[in-house]
C-alpha atoms as a printed R data frame, in Angstrom:
    type eleno elety resid chain resno       x       y       z
1   ATOM     1    CA   MET     A     1 -38.923  27.335  -4.019
2   ATOM     2    CA   LYS     A     2 -36.470  30.018  -4.920
3   ATOM     3    CA   ARG     A     3 -37.429  32.121  -7.876
4   ATOM     4    CA   ARG     A     4 -37.035  35.572  -9.370
5   ATOM     5    CA   ALA     A     5 -38.769  37.354  -6.480
6   ATOM     6    CA   ALA     A     6 -36.779  38.006  -3.341
7   ATOM     7    CA   MET     A     7 -39.814  36.847  -1.376
8   ATOM     8    CA   VAL     A     8 -38.998  33.193  -1.924
9   ATOM     9    CA   ALA     A     9 -41.163  30.986   0.243
10  ATOM    10    CA   VAL     A    10 -40.450  27.326  -0.319
11  ATOM    11    CA   ALA     A    11 -37.604  25.673  -2.274
12  ATOM    12    CA   ALA     A    12 -38.025  22.907  -4.815
13  ATOM    13    CA   ALA     A    13 -36.511  19.455  -4.708
14  ATOM    14    CA   GLY     A    14 -37.170  16.643  -2.527
15  ATOM    15    CA   ALA     A    15 -37.261  13.241  -1.213
16  ATOM    16    CA   LEU     A    16 -37.638  11.315   1.942
17  ATOM    17    CA   LEU     A    17 -35.662   9.162   4.290
18  ATOM    18    CA   LEU     A    18 -34.448   5.848   2.960
19  ATOM    19    CA   GLU     A    19 -36.538   2.932   4.058
20  ATOM    20    CA   SER     A    20 -34.686   0.401   6.202
21  ATOM    21    CA   THR     A    21 -34.505  -3.065   4.774
22  ATOM    22    CA   GLN     A    22 -35.870  -5.930   6.842
23  ATOM    23    CA   ALA     A    23 -32.353  -7.072   7.526
24  ATOM    24    CA   SER     A    24 -31.204  -3.705   8.818
25  ATOM    25    CA   ALA     A    25 -34.366  -3.331  10.868
26  ATOM    26    CA   LEU     A    26 -33.687  -6.641  12.572
27  ATOM    27    CA   ALA     A    27 -30.170  -5.504  13.261
28  ATOM    28    CA   GLY     A    28 -31.487  -2.261  14.739
29  ATOM    29    CA   LEU     A    29 -29.766  -0.283  11.993
30  ATOM    30    CA   ARG     A    30 -31.070   2.331   9.592
31  ATOM    31    CA   ALA     A    31 -30.083   2.666   5.954
32  ATOM    32    CA   PRO     A    32 -28.389   5.975   5.049
33  ATOM    33    CA   GLU     A    33 -30.504   8.743   3.588
34  ATOM    34    CA   VAL     A    34 -30.497   9.404  -0.130
35  ATOM    35    CA   THR     A    35 -30.104  13.158   0.023
36  ATOM    36    CA   GLY     A    36 -30.286  15.934  -2.528
37  ATOM    37    CA   THR     A    37 -30.656  19.662  -3.041
38  ATOM    38    CA   ASP     A    38 -32.734  22.106  -5.054
39  ATOM    39    CA   VAL     A    39 -31.393  25.360  -6.465
40  ATOM    40    CA   SER     A    40 -32.488  28.349  -8.515
41  ATOM    41    CA   GLY     A    41 -30.928  31.387 -10.111
42  ATOM    42    CA   TRP     A    42 -30.910  33.001  -6.671
43  ATOM    43    CA   THR     A    43 -28.536  30.306  -5.426
44  ATOM    44    CA   GLY     A    44 -25.833  31.577  -7.761
45  ATOM    45    CA   ALA     A    45 -22.803  29.538  -8.751
46  ATOM    46    CA   VAL     A    46 -22.810  26.067  -7.186
47  ATOM    47    CA   ASP     A    47 -19.777  23.970  -6.286
48  ATOM    48    CA   TRP     A    48 -21.276  20.755  -7.663
49  ATOM    49    CA   ALA     A    49 -18.167  18.691  -6.943
50  ATOM    50    CA   GLY     A    50 -18.498  19.773  -3.324
51  ATOM    51    CA   VAL     A    51 -22.196  18.886  -3.353
52  ATOM    52    CA   ALA     A    52 -21.330  15.384  -4.557
53  ATOM    53    CA   GLU     A    53 -18.559  15.048  -1.978
54  ATOM    54    CA   ALA     A    54 -21.063  16.012   0.730
55  ATOM    55    CA   GLY     A    55 -23.069  12.909  -0.203
56  ATOM    56    CA   ALA     A    56 -25.864  14.327  -2.360
57  ATOM    57    CA   ALA     A    57 -27.272  11.928  -4.953
58  ATOM    58    CA   PHE     A    58 -29.659  14.251  -6.798
59  ATOM    59    CA   ALA     A    59 -30.493  17.885  -7.513
60  ATOM    60    CA   PHE     A    60 -33.508  19.785  -8.783
61  ATOM    61    CA   VAL     A    61 -32.932  23.009 -10.737
62  ATOM    62    CA   HIS     A    62 -35.426  25.817 -11.323
63  ATOM    63    CA   ALA     A    63 -36.058  25.983 -15.062
64  ATOM    64    CA   SER     A    64 -39.064  28.195 -15.726
65  ATOM    65    CA   GLU     A    65 -41.999  30.117 -14.307
66  ATOM    66    CA   GLY     A    66 -45.340  31.037 -15.855
67  ATOM    67    CA   LEU     A    67 -44.902  31.788 -19.549
68  ATOM    68    CA   ASP     A    68 -42.203  34.456 -19.456
69  ATOM    69    CA   TYR     A    69 -39.363  33.512 -17.114
70  ATOM    70    CA   VAL     A    70 -36.406  31.186 -17.586
71  ATOM    71    CA   ASN     A    71 -33.674  30.768 -14.966
72  ATOM    72    CA   PRO     A    72 -30.607  32.484 -16.506
73  ATOM    73    CA   ARG     A    73 -28.330  30.037 -14.676
74  ATOM    74    CA   PHE     A    74 -30.283  26.936 -15.657
75  ATOM    75    CA   ALA     A    75 -27.846  25.469 -18.201
76  ATOM    76    CA   GLU     A    76 -24.891  26.099 -15.880
77  ATOM    77    CA   GLN     A    77 -26.594  24.550 -12.836
78  ATOM    78    CA   TYR     A    78 -28.328  21.686 -14.637
79  ATOM    79    CA   GLY     A    79 -25.234  20.698 -16.581
80  ATOM    80    CA   GLY     A    80 -22.999  21.141 -13.545
81  ATOM    81    CA   ALA     A    81 -25.084  18.750 -11.486
82  ATOM    82    CA   ALA     A    82 -24.850  16.095 -14.195
83  ATOM    83    CA   ASP     A    83 -21.105  16.609 -14.671
84  ATOM    84    CA   ALA     A    84 -20.620  15.982 -10.941
85  ATOM    85    CA   GLY     A    85 -22.426  12.647 -11.271
86  ATOM    86    CA   LEU     A    86 -25.727  13.688  -9.685
87  ATOM    87    CA   ILE     A    87 -29.109  12.625 -10.960
88  ATOM    88    CA   ARG     A    88 -30.834  15.883 -11.855
89  ATOM    89    CA   GLY     A    89 -34.303  17.195 -12.580
90  ATOM    90    CA   ALA     A    90 -35.946  20.489 -13.561
91  ATOM    91    CA   TYR     A    91 -38.904  22.279 -12.006
92  ATOM    92    CA   HIS     A    92 -41.495  24.777 -13.209
93  ATOM    93    CA   PHE     A    93 -42.994  27.306 -10.794
94  ATOM    94    CA   ALA     A    94 -46.685  27.468 -11.669
95  ATOM    95    CA   GLN     A    95 -48.522  30.725 -12.244
96  ATOM    96    CA   PRO     A    96 -52.044  29.351 -12.783
97  ATOM    97    CA   HIS     A    97 -53.637  32.787 -13.251
98  ATOM    98    CA   GLU     A    98 -51.458  33.674 -16.247
99  ATOM    99    CA   SER     A    99 -52.467  30.979 -18.731
100 ATOM   100    CA   ASP     A   100 -53.925  27.490 -19.018
101 ATOM   101    CA   GLY     A   101 -51.930  24.546 -17.697
102 ATOM   102    CA   ALA     A   102 -51.153  23.043 -21.099
103 ATOM   103    CA   ALA     A   103 -49.467  26.240 -22.275
104 ATOM   104    CA   GLN     A   104 -47.200  26.313 -19.209
105 ATOM   105    CA   ALA     A   105 -46.352  22.625 -19.676
106 ATOM   106    CA   ASP     A   106 -45.272  23.443 -23.242
107 ATOM   107    CA   PHE     A   107 -43.180  26.372 -22.009
108 ATOM   108    CA   PHE     A   108 -41.542  24.190 -19.368
109 ATOM   109    CA   ALA     A   109 -40.786  21.358 -21.809
110 ATOM   110    CA   ALA     A   110 -39.212  23.838 -24.226
111 ATOM   111    CA   ASN     A   111 -37.050  25.464 -21.553
112 ATOM   112    CA   GLY     A   112 -35.345  22.632 -19.720
113 ATOM   113    CA   GLY     A   113 -38.178  20.375 -18.624
114 ATOM   114    CA   GLY     A   114 -38.256  18.085 -21.639
115 ATOM   115    CA   LEU     A   115 -37.440  14.381 -21.459
116 ATOM   116    CA   VAL     A   116 -33.784  13.361 -21.783
117 ATOM   117    CA   ARG     A   117 -33.225   9.605 -22.015
118 ATOM   118    CA   ASP     A   118 -29.785   9.510 -20.427
119 ATOM   119    CA   GLY     A   119 -30.484   7.528 -17.260
120 ATOM   120    CA   ARG     A   120 -29.704  10.497 -15.017
121 ATOM   121    CA   THR     A   121 -32.632  12.862 -15.651
122 ATOM   122    CA   LEU     A   122 -35.731  12.793 -13.432
123 ATOM   123    CA   PRO     A   123 -39.244  13.611 -14.652
124 ATOM   124    CA   GLY     A   124 -40.049  17.330 -14.566
125 ATOM   125    CA   VAL     A   125 -41.604  18.942 -11.501
126 ATOM   126    CA   LEU     A   126 -44.747  21.081 -11.287
127 ATOM   127    CA   ASP     A   127 -44.181  23.416  -8.315
128 ATOM   128    CA   LEU     A   128 -47.510  24.375  -6.688
129 ATOM   129    CA   GLU     A   129 -47.431  26.625  -3.641
130 ATOM   130    CA   ASP     A   130 -48.750  29.859  -2.127
131 ATOM   131    CA   ASN     A   131 -48.905  32.836  -4.464
132 ATOM   132    CA   PRO     A   132 -45.766  34.871  -3.577
133 ATOM   133    CA   TYR     A   133 -46.820  37.871  -5.651
134 ATOM   134    CA   GLY     A   134 -50.076  38.700  -3.870
135 ATOM   135    CA   LYS     A   135 -49.189  42.346  -3.286
136 ATOM   136    CA   LYS     A   136 -48.522  42.749  -6.980
137 ATOM   137    CA   ASN     A   137 -51.299  40.690  -8.576
138 ATOM   138    CA   LYS     A   138 -53.875  41.230  -5.791
139 ATOM   139    CA   LEU     A   139 -54.746  37.532  -5.741
140 ATOM   140    CA   ASP     A   140 -55.018  35.062  -2.865
141 ATOM   141    CA   ASN     A   141 -52.719  32.102  -2.223
142 ATOM   142    CA   CYS     A   142 -54.664  30.081  -4.795
143 ATOM   143    CA   TYR     A   143 -54.084  32.686  -7.532
144 ATOM   144    CA   GLY     A   144 -57.779  33.557  -7.628
145 ATOM   145    CA   LEU     A   145 -58.828  30.087  -8.820
146 ATOM   146    CA   THR     A   146 -61.557  28.004  -7.225
147 ATOM   147    CA   PRO     A   147 -60.660  24.428  -6.190
148 ATOM   148    CA   GLU     A   148 -62.465  23.109  -9.268
149 ATOM   149    CA   GLU     A   149 -60.570  25.487 -11.540
150 ATOM   150    CA   MET     A   150 -57.249  24.594  -9.904
151 ATOM   151    CA   VAL     A   151 -57.833  20.859 -10.328
152 ATOM   152    CA   ALA     A   152 -58.628  21.460 -14.004
153 ATOM   153    CA   TRP     A   153 -55.462  23.565 -14.370
154 ATOM   154    CA   VAL     A   154 -53.230  20.930 -12.785
155 ATOM   155    CA   GLY     A   155 -54.894  18.260 -14.909
156 ATOM   156    CA   ALA     A   156 -54.227  20.223 -18.107
157 ATOM   157    CA   PHE     A   157 -50.550  20.675 -17.171
158 ATOM   158    CA   THR     A   158 -49.908  17.049 -16.219
159 ATOM   159    CA   ARG     A   159 -51.747  15.683 -19.266
160 ATOM   160    CA   ARG     A   160 -49.780  17.851 -21.658
161 ATOM   161    CA   TYR     A   161 -46.501  17.020 -19.947
162 ATOM   162    CA   ARG     A   162 -47.309  13.298 -20.212
163 ATOM   163    CA   GLN     A   163 -48.196  13.722 -23.900
164 ATOM   164    CA   ARG     A   164 -44.901  15.495 -24.597
165 ATOM   165    CA   THR     A   165 -42.575  13.285 -22.580
166 ATOM   166    CA   GLY     A   166 -44.357  10.025 -21.803
167 ATOM   167    CA   ARG     A   167 -43.640  10.631 -18.088
168 ATOM   168    CA   GLU     A   168 -45.790  11.623 -15.135
169 ATOM   169    CA   ALA     A   169 -44.756  15.031 -13.819
170 ATOM   170    CA   ILE     A   170 -43.653  15.138 -10.183
171 ATOM   171    CA   ILE     A   171 -45.904  17.412  -8.106
172 ATOM   172    CA   TYR     A   172 -44.268  19.605  -5.463
173 ATOM   173    CA   THR     A   173 -46.672  21.015  -2.897
174 ATOM   174    CA   THR     A   174 -47.613  21.303   0.771
175 ATOM   175    CA   THR     A   175 -50.483  19.466   2.403
176 ATOM   176    CA   SER     A   176 -52.112  22.731   3.487
177 ATOM   177    CA   TRP     A   177 -51.921  24.338   0.035
178 ATOM   178    CA   TRP     A   178 -53.313  21.221  -1.593
179 ATOM   179    CA   ARG     A   179 -56.202  21.077   0.871
180 ATOM   180    CA   THR     A   180 -57.079  24.754   0.426
181 ATOM   181    CA   CYS     A   181 -56.506  25.259  -3.287
182 ATOM   182    CA   THR     A   182 -57.647  21.921  -4.766
183 ATOM   183    CA   GLY     A   183 -60.199  21.101  -2.093
184 ATOM   184    CA   GLY     A   184 -58.162  18.026  -1.193
185 ATOM   185    CA   SER     A   185 -58.445  16.472  -4.662
186 ATOM   186    CA   PRO     A   186 -57.453  12.774  -4.812
187 ATOM   187    CA   ALA     A   187 -57.056  12.882  -8.605
188 ATOM   188    CA   PHE     A   188 -53.256  12.967  -8.914
189 ATOM   189    CA   GLY     A   189 -52.031   9.973  -6.957
190 ATOM   190    CA   ARG     A   190 -50.362   8.596 -10.096
191 ATOM   191    CA   ASN     A   191 -47.925  11.530 -10.082
192 ATOM   192    CA   PRO     A   192 -44.874  11.207  -7.816
193 ATOM   193    CA   LEU     A   193 -45.213  13.526  -4.807
194 ATOM   194    CA   TRP     A   194 -42.505  15.913  -3.666
195 ATOM   195    CA   LEU     A   195 -43.737  17.002  -0.261
196 ATOM   196    CA   ALA     A   196 -42.633  20.309   1.228
197 ATOM   197    CA   ARG     A   197 -42.730  20.348   5.007
198 ATOM   198    CA   TRP     A   198 -39.875  21.859   6.965
199 ATOM   199    CA   GLY     A   199 -39.122  19.888  10.094
200 ATOM   200    CA   THR     A   200 -38.021  16.488  11.294
201 ATOM   201    CA   ARG     A   201 -40.935  14.438   9.907
202 ATOM   202    CA   PRO     A   202 -42.876  14.541   6.642
203 ATOM   203    CA   GLY     A   203 -46.182  14.253   8.506
204 ATOM   204    CA   GLU     A   204 -49.602  14.154   6.853
205 ATOM   205    CA   LEU     A   205 -49.704  13.704   3.092
206 ATOM   206    CA   PRO     A   206 -52.029  15.546   0.696
207 ATOM   207    CA   ALA     A   207 -55.180  13.708  -0.370
208 ATOM   208    CA   GLY     A   208 -54.626  11.176  -3.149
209 ATOM   209    CA   TRP     A   209 -51.156  10.025  -2.092
210 ATOM   210    CA   LYS     A   210 -50.245   7.050   0.092
211 ATOM   211    CA   ARG     A   211 -46.533   7.804   0.061
212 ATOM   212    CA   HIS     A   212 -44.224  10.609  -0.916
213 ATOM   213    CA   THR     A   213 -41.341  10.193  -3.348
214 ATOM   214    CA   PHE     A   214 -39.306  13.223  -2.265
215 ATOM   215    CA   TRP     A   215 -39.388  15.313   0.898
216 ATOM   216    CA   GLN     A   216 -38.077  18.849   1.312
217 ATOM   217    CA   SER     A   217 -37.337  19.201   5.014
218 ATOM   218    CA   ALA     A   218 -35.643  22.646   4.999
219 ATOM   219    CA   ASP     A   219 -35.029  25.587   2.707
220 ATOM   220    CA   LYS     A   220 -31.327  25.706   3.567
221 ATOM   221    CA   GLY     A   221 -28.715  23.699   5.421
222 ATOM   222    CA   ARG     A   222 -25.079  23.523   6.353
223 ATOM   223    CA   SER     A   223 -23.838  20.749   4.079
224 ATOM   224    CA   LEU     A   224 -25.734  21.492   0.857
225 ATOM   225    CA   PRO     A   225 -26.676  24.712  -0.944
226 ATOM   226    CA   GLY     A   226 -30.358  25.431  -1.520
227 ATOM   227    CA   GLY     A   227 -33.200  23.279  -0.250
228 ATOM   228    CA   GLN     A   228 -32.522  20.155   1.802
229 ATOM   229    CA   ASN     A   229 -34.206  17.057   0.403
230 ATOM   230    CA   SER     A   230 -34.306  13.285   0.646
231 ATOM   231    CA   PHE     A   231 -35.623  10.477  -1.532
232 ATOM   232    CA   ASN     A   232 -38.049   7.917  -0.141
233 ATOM   233    CA   GLY     A   233 -36.188   4.819  -1.285
234 ATOM   234    CA   THR     A   234 -32.832   3.438  -2.276
235 ATOM   235    CA   VAL     A   235 -30.344   4.836  -4.750
236 ATOM   236    CA   THR     A   236 -31.330   1.987  -7.070
237 ATOM   237    CA   ARG     A   237 -34.946   3.118  -6.974
238 ATOM   238    CA   LEU     A   238 -33.894   6.719  -7.588
239 ATOM   239    CA   ARG     A   239 -31.982   5.634 -10.669
240 ATOM   240    CA   ALA     A   240 -34.991   3.651 -11.849
241 ATOM   241    CA   LEU     A   241 -37.114   6.806 -11.635
242 ATOM   242    CA   ALA     A   242 -34.551   8.549 -13.843
243 ATOM   243    CA   GLU     A   243 -34.589   5.714 -16.380
244 ATOM   244    CA   PRO     A   244 -38.011   5.712 -18.049
245 ATOM   245    CA   PRO     A   245 -39.364   2.394 -19.275
246 ATOM   246    CA   SER     A   246 -38.614   1.698 -22.894
247 ATOM   247    CA   ALA     A   247 -41.086   2.975 -25.447
248 ATOM   248    CA   ILE     A   248 -39.922   0.271 -27.860
249 ATOM   249    CA   ARG     A   249 -42.200  -2.731 -28.467
250 ATOM   250    CA   LEU     A   250 -41.263  -5.846 -30.440
251 ATOM   251    CA   THR     A   251 -43.641  -8.244 -32.162
252 ATOM   252    CA   GLY     A   252 -43.018 -10.816 -34.862
253 ATOM   253    CA   ARG     A   253 -43.665 -14.180 -36.429
254 ATOM   254    CA   ALA     A   254 -41.745 -17.162 -37.748
255 ATOM   255    CA   ALA     A   255 -42.612 -18.773 -41.068
256 ATOM   256    CA   GLY     A   256 -40.347 -21.596 -42.126
257 ATOM   257    CA   SER     A   257 -36.822 -20.213 -42.304
258 ATOM   258    CA   ALA     A   258 -37.960 -16.568 -42.355
259 ATOM   259    CA   TYR     A   259 -38.466 -14.381 -39.272
260 ATOM   260    CA   THR     A   260 -40.281 -11.040 -39.407
261 ATOM   261    CA   VAL     A   261 -39.835  -8.570 -36.532
262 ATOM   262    CA   THR     A   262 -41.832  -5.344 -36.179
263 ATOM   263    CA   VAL     A   263 -40.157  -2.623 -34.103
264 ATOM   264    CA   ALA     A   264 -42.615  -0.007 -32.807
265 ATOM   265    CA   ASN     A   265 -42.006   3.275 -30.991
266 ATOM   266    CA   THR     A   266 -45.004   3.707 -28.684
267 ATOM   267    CA   GLY     A   267 -43.634   6.908 -27.143
268 ATOM   268    CA   THR     A   268 -44.040  10.593 -27.910
269 ATOM   269    CA   GLU     A   269 -40.413  11.310 -28.807
270 ATOM   270    CA   PRO     A   270 -38.352  10.040 -31.767
271 ATOM   271    CA   VAL     A   271 -35.690   7.414 -31.103
272 ATOM   272    CA   ALA     A   272 -32.404   7.849 -32.956
273 ATOM   273    CA   GLY     A   273 -29.723   5.250 -33.658
274 ATOM   274    CA   LEU     A   274 -31.755   2.331 -32.286
275 ATOM   275    CA   LYS     A   275 -29.709  -0.887 -32.167
276 ATOM   276    CA   VAL     A   276 -31.503  -4.178 -32.822
277 ATOM   277    CA   THR     A   277 -29.541  -7.354 -32.188
278 ATOM   278    CA   GLY     A   278 -30.546 -10.932 -32.839
279 ATOM   279    CA   ARG     A   279 -29.246 -14.464 -32.587
280 ATOM   280    CA   ALA     A   280 -30.529 -17.620 -34.248
281 ATOM   281    CA   PHE     A   281 -30.616 -20.842 -32.248
282 ATOM   282    CA   GLY     A   282 -31.267 -24.488 -32.996
283 ATOM   283    CA   GLY     A   283 -28.341 -24.946 -35.352
284 ATOM   284    CA   GLN     A   284 -29.409 -22.192 -37.774
285 ATOM   285    CA   LYS     A   285 -27.283 -19.460 -39.299
286 ATOM   286    CA   ILE     A   286 -28.374 -16.060 -40.568
287 ATOM   287    CA   ILE     A   287 -27.993 -16.005 -44.340
288 ATOM   288    CA   LYS     A   288 -29.949 -12.858 -45.236
289 ATOM   289    CA   ALA     A   289 -31.030  -9.636 -43.527
290 ATOM   290    CA   GLY     A   290 -32.484  -6.338 -44.673
291 ATOM   291    CA   GLU     A   291 -30.984  -2.889 -45.182
292 ATOM   292    CA   GLY     A   292 -29.126  -1.502 -42.195
293 ATOM   293    CA   CYS     A   293 -28.253  -4.966 -40.884
294 ATOM   294    CA   ARG     A   294 -25.010  -6.912 -40.692
295 ATOM   295    CA   PHE     A   295 -24.814 -10.623 -39.935
296 ATOM   296    CA   SER     A   296 -22.261 -13.325 -39.326
297 ATOM   297    CA   GLY     A   297 -22.934 -16.897 -38.350
298 ATOM   298    CA   THR     A   298 -25.825 -16.966 -35.878
299 ATOM   299    CA   ALA     A   299 -25.677 -13.240 -35.013
300 ATOM   300    CA   VAL     A   300 -27.242 -10.181 -36.653
301 ATOM   301    CA   ARG     A   301 -27.077  -6.487 -35.761
302 ATOM   302    CA   CYS     A   302 -29.245  -3.743 -37.270
303 ATOM   303    CA   THR     A   303 -29.376   0.031 -36.823
304 ATOM   304    CA   ILE     A   304 -32.597   2.000 -37.256
305 ATOM   305    CA   THR     A   305 -31.435   5.541 -37.954
306 ATOM   306    CA   ARG     A   306 -34.625   7.189 -36.731
307 ATOM   307    CA   LEU     A   307 -37.929   5.837 -35.472
308 ATOM   308    CA   GLY     A   308 -40.549   8.532 -35.017
309 ATOM   309    CA   PRO     A   309 -43.324   8.568 -32.403
310 ATOM   310    CA   LYS     A   310 -45.951   5.888 -33.081
311 ATOM   311    CA   ALA     A   311 -43.909   4.684 -36.077
312 ATOM   312    CA   THR     A   312 -42.921   1.106 -36.926
313 ATOM   313    CA   VAL     A   313 -40.133  -0.596 -38.885
314 ATOM   314    CA   ARG     A   314 -40.292  -4.166 -40.151
315 ATOM   315    CA   LEU     A   315 -37.151  -6.295 -40.276
316 ATOM   316    CA   THR     A   316 -36.929  -9.669 -42.017
317 ATOM   317    CA   PHE     A   317 -34.251 -12.291 -41.394
318 ATOM   318    CA   THR     A   318 -33.674 -15.521 -43.291
319 ATOM   319    CA   THR     A   319 -31.867 -18.490 -41.792
320 ATOM   320    CA   GLY     A   320 -30.078 -21.459 -43.316
321 ATOM   321    CA   PRO     A   321 -31.034 -25.075 -42.665
322 ATOM   322    CA   ALA     A   322 -31.075 -26.163 -39.063
323 ATOM   323    CA   THR     A   323 -28.909 -28.940 -37.767
324 ATOM   324    CA   PRO     A   324 -30.697 -32.241 -38.563
325 ATOM   325    CA   GLY     A   325 -32.621 -33.591 -35.624
326 ATOM   326    CA   THR     A   326 -32.821 -30.226 -33.816
327 ATOM   327    CA   ALA     A   327 -36.107 -30.144 -31.933
328 ATOM   328    CA   ARG     A   328 -36.310 -26.390 -31.269
329 ATOM   329    CA   ARG     A   329 -35.117 -23.563 -33.439
330 ATOM   330    CA   GLY     A   330 -35.835 -19.866 -33.603
331 ATOM   331    CA   LEU     A   331 -34.529 -16.332 -33.202
332 ATOM   332    CA   THR     A   332 -34.065 -14.044 -30.189
333 ATOM   333    CA   VAL     A   333 -34.154 -10.270 -30.754
334 ATOM   334    CA   THR     A   334 -33.320  -7.382 -28.390
335 ATOM   335    CA   ALA     A   335 -33.831  -3.615 -28.772
336 ATOM   336    CA   ASP     A   336 -33.529  -0.971 -26.037
337 ATOM   337    CA   GLY     A   337 -33.695  -3.622 -23.329
338 ATOM   338    CA   VAL     A   338 -36.816  -5.256 -24.769
339 ATOM   339    CA   ASP     A   339 -36.554  -8.940 -25.712
340 ATOM   340    CA   LEU     A   340 -38.506 -11.081 -28.166
341 ATOM   341    CA   THR     A   341 -38.143 -14.801 -28.884
342 ATOM   342    CA   LEU     A   342 -39.628 -16.313 -32.025
343 ATOM   343    CA   THR     A   343 -39.835 -20.096 -32.287
344 ATOM   344    CA   ALA     A   344 -40.303 -21.889 -35.603
345 ATOM   345    CA   LYS     A   345 -42.531 -24.917 -35.833
346 ATOM   346    CA   ALA     A   346 -40.670 -28.208 -35.810
347 ATOM   347    CA   ARG     A   347 -40.570 -29.917 -39.195
């Protein structure tokens, strides 16, 4: 990927050709590619509206490197991609000889690689490739680490990133680097793969992966600035990757006319302004709800100002008498796309 040295070797961003659906395969057609770009400070100012008009759906932006470098154009490029309607992500160029992996994951998360729950931000990328500074640091392409040491370093980075964001970091690498520098470790198949191989086919994958998620096929092109990339799936699947599963969990119980709902944040980041909505059924009406809740008829709406990581909030709702002869009554509750239905025992 492009970075502060003029000796840039491989760019960051990626994705593969869209898979054809069965219907299009039968028709002898091929679904259009979901294409994207990757840029760094060396790319300079980017015409993001033009990138979008050229058909790009996503962009990766160089955020940080080692423990002491931040792309001076990061905010401009990262924000510009989002303003143009692209799904964007950030990448960190690893310098495994400078510090342990956890420290670089912290640096990355603090300088653009942190989780943003906006539906248009991809998980952060760990960029692993040949050492471009060999003449300066006198180290080999594996930064002087043994395969065992490199696997431990990558493990420390990905664990810390998962702890900080709740997401699996995307790993950008080449098959040859992975074979040489990790010994062909199969330990990271849970992390999405961004494969770098310039050419017309992605070819052999690194050990541990059965499919790639992104593919970087060239370091530059005619239609897009920076690296040329594609996503291995549909636009819908790309958006799903940018929309992390909810960290909210709902549990509860019904006791007579009272319903107790426990809202838990199982993630590693606080959730602010969480909306909890509910509706009674079976002829009941909401007649009482706790602080932060408003109700009318069968409906109730609550706002939890802040729910910290691993924290819980308990909400209690009271309903009026059900319509006589109603066989089933209860309460449905929804928060952050998570649903819960509580059913009271028939009297």
